[in-house]
Every structure is written in structure tokens, then in C-alpha cells.
N, C-alpha and C positions, 0 to 999 in steps of 0.2 A: 895544283896542276898535277896530272898523271894520277889522280885520286881513283882507287878502283871502284869505289861506290858510285862516283859521277860516270865514269865510263861504263859500268854496268847500266844503269839509269839510261844513259844516252842511247845506248843501243837497243834496250828494252822499248823505249818510248818512240824512238824515230820510226818515221815512215819514209823520209826522203833524205839522201844522202848527195851532196854535190861531189865529184870526184874532179879535183882541179889537177890538170896535168894528165887527165885520162888519154891513153893511147889507143889507137886503133889496132896496134900489133899485138897479137895473141902471146907473144913472147915476152912482153914487157909486165913486170909486176903491176902497172897501174891498170891495165887491161885485165889481168887475171883477178885482181882484187875487186874491180867493178864488176866483174861477171859472177864472181863469189857473192858479192853483196846483192846481187840481182836474184841470184839462185837461193839466197837466204829471205828472200821476199821482200826486199827493201827496192823503193824506187830510186833508181840511180839517174843523176842528171850530170853527163859528162861536159866538162868545162875544158876547151882546147881551141885556140883561135884558128888552127890550121885544118879543121874537120867540120863538117856539117852533120854527121850522124856517127855514133859510135855505140855498138851493142844494141843496134835497133832504137836509140834512143836520140833526140834532136840533141846536137851538140852546140854549146853556146861558147862565144870568144872569150868571154869572162864572166866571173860571178855577178858582176854589176849587171851584165846584160841577160840574164836569166829573169824572164817576166816576173814581177812583183806576185802575181797571183800564184807562182809556184813557190809552196812554202817549204824551205828547206831548213831541215833539222840539224844535220851536221854537215859540216865542211872539212872533206878529207883531202889533203894538199900533197901531192906528188910534183913539187917544185924544189929547186935548189933553196937552200937556207936563206940566201940573200933575196930571194924573189918572193918570200913569204909576206913582207910588209904589205904591199898592195892589196893582197889576198885578204889579209886580217882586216884591214881598213875597210874592204867590201863586205866581209862577213860582219863586223860591227854596224854597218848601215843597215843591212837587211835584218839584223836582230836573230841571227841564228842562235841556237843554245849550245852548241858544241863544236870545238874546232879541234881536229885532229892533224897534227904533223907526223906524217910517215918516218919509219926508221931512217935515221941519218939526216932528217929534217930538224933543225935546232934554230931558233930564234927567240930568244929570252925577252928581248924588248917587245915583239909582237905578242909573246905570250902574256907578258905583263898589261899591256893595252887590252887585250882581250878580256882578261880577267877583271879588270878595272871596269870594263863595258858590262860585267855580268855573265860572260861567256865562259863556261868551262873549258879547259884544255887539255890535250894528252900531246905531249911533245916527244919526238924520237920514239914513236911507238906504231906498231902496226894494227890496223883497225881489224884484219883477218885474224891475226894471232890474238887479239884481246877477244873477238867474238868467240873464237874456239876455246880459249882458255876458259871463259865463263860459260862454255856448253850450252850457249843459248840456242833454242829449236828455232827451225826455220818460221819466219811469220808466215801467217796465213791470211787470206783475203785482204792483203795490204795491196796498195797500188802498183807495188814492183813485183809482187809475186806471180809466177808463172801462171798464165792463164787468166790472170785478172787485169781488166782494162785499166 
């Protein structure tokens, strides 16, 4: 867990990131970070049961309701720690490769289950901070890159 090499590989290889708890409010960290990820060239799949679209992308009520043909590489969670377990279960069922719990989100039991399922975990870490710390360039010609369908 929180392995810098795994975080680097995940961010370098990922194309699609599901942002669970994504907000349509530009003043919320989940919105600003999802927008940063889009601008960095990732395809962002917003997950929030109260909205149909966020940041120009179709929003899904839950990770389980994202169509199976949408391949998700990273799940980035903006939920309270006590709400992580069902998201972890859904991520395991989808077979994602990496699971980020944002700063302040801590669920050691879910992290253990995810790792036992072969999913790398970053807990209590900000994906934006990690992306900047690693000085990763914007992705080009990826599904989420500006101007790319």
C-alpha cells in the first residue's frame, strides 16, 4: 500500500479514472481534481447518484452501474471512510488495477481486501498531489485528452 512505484506505474499506464463522489460544484475538491485529471489527458468517469452529467461526461449512480465495456484503470474515491467498503467490493468485481482513497479517507480493511484481490492501493493520498509530485507530463492522444473523442 502507498508504494511510490505502484502509484507511478498506475498513473503512467492508466487511461480511464472513475471518480467516486465527483461533485458538479467547482468549489469542491472532487470536481477540481477530476477536472485536473481530464486536463492531464485521462478519461474521467464521474460516479455520483445525484447527477446525470459532470464535467461534460455521463455520470453514473455507482461504480457497479458503469457499463462493463468502459474499462476503468483507477478508482479514485471521495467518500467518507465508512462508505469505502461497497466501492471496494465493486472495484474488486470490476477487476480494476488501482484504488486511490483520497486524503482523509482511511479504510484498512477495504485496503486489505483490495490487495488480496490483486489491486494496488493508495490510502490517505491525493491523486493530484501524487501526479504533480511525480512530474508526469499530460497524456496525449488518450480518450480523455482535450480534443480527443
